[in-house]
C-alpha positions in Angstrom: -8.4 10.5 -6.1 -9.8 9.2 -3.7 -9.2 10.4 0.3 -9.2 7.1 2.1 -9.8 9.0 5.6 -11.6 11.7 7.1 -8.8 14.3 7.0 -8.1 14.1 3.7 -3.9 13.4 4.2 -4.0 9.8 2.5 -5.2 9.0 -1.1 -5.5 6.7 -3.7 -4.8 8.2 -7.5 -5.0 6.1 -10.7 -3.5 8.4 -13.7 -1.1 8.3 -16.6 1.9 9.1 -15.8 3.9 11.0 -18.5 6.8 10.5 -17.2 6.4 6.7 -17.3 5.2 6.5 -21.0 1.1 7.4 -19.8 1.0 3.7 -18.5 -2.0 3.9 -16.0 -0.5 3.6 -12.5 -2.5 3.7 -9.0 -0.5 5.8 -6.8 -1.0 5.8 -3.1 0.3 8.3 -0.8 0.3 10.9 2.5 0.4 14.2 2.9 1.3 14.6 6.5 4.2 15.7 7.7 6.7 14.6 4.6 5.1 13.8 1.6 5.0 10.3 1.0 4.0 8.5 -2.5 4.3 5.2 -4.1 3.5 4.7 -8.0 2.4 1.0 -8.3 2.4 -0.7 -11.8 0.4 -3.7 -13.0 2.4 -6.1 -11.3 2.0 -4.6 -8.4 -1.4 -3.8 -7.9 -2.4 -7.3 -8.9 -0.1 -8.6 -5.7 -1.8 -5.9 -3.8 -5.1 -7.7 -4.2 -4.1 -10.1 -4.0 -2.8 -10.6 -0.4 -5.0 -7.3 0.7 -8.1 -9.8 1.8 -5.7 -11.7 3.8 -4.3 -9.2 5.6 -7.0 -7.8 6.1 -7.9 -10.7 8.2 -4.7 -11.1 10.1 -4.9 -7.5 11.1 -8.5 -7.5 12.2 -8.0 -10.0 15.0 -7.2 -10.0 18.7 -4.1 -11.4 20.1 -0.9 -12.6 18.5 -1.5 -11.9 14.4 -0.2 -14.2 11.5 1.8 -12.4 10.0 1.5 -12.8 5.8 3.7 -11.8 3.4 3.4 -10.3 0.0 5.8 -10.2 -3.1 6.2 -9.8 -6.4 10.3 -8.6 -7.9 10.1 -4.8 -5.7 7.1 -4.9 -4.2 6.0 -6.4 -0.8 4.0 -6.1 1.6 3.3 -7.4 5.2 1.2 -7.3 8.2 3.0 -6.1 11.8 3.7 -9.2 14.1 2.0 -7.0 17.2 -0.5 -4.0 16.8 0.5 -1.2 14.2 0.0 -1.0 10.9 0.6 -3.2 7.4 3.6 -1.6 5.3 3.6 -1.3 1.7 7.3 -1.4 0.5 8.6 -0.4 -3.6 11.5 -0.9 -3.5 13.3 1.1 -0.1 10.4 3.4 -0.1 7.1 2.6 1.7 4.0 4.1 3.2 1.8 2.7 6.2 -1.9 1.2 5.7 -4.1 0.9 9.0 
């Protein structure tokens, strides 16, 4: 498990999940207020890795940003239209990344 913020409320974990035939999967989670987590399969991790640099670049530009959208089966990620965090969806579940 790797914490991705200083107060250790958001994390990324790579693990084998017995309930999913011991597949190695990546979990993004937040433990502030209610617990939120998304578990990504290989193709979803690949889609995230492909689009993350463009989303990062779009979010780091001042003023109006270019909206970047990435989709792969039930996985989708997009930048906010103005200011805020990128949304990472798997089906109807989501987390926000700043």
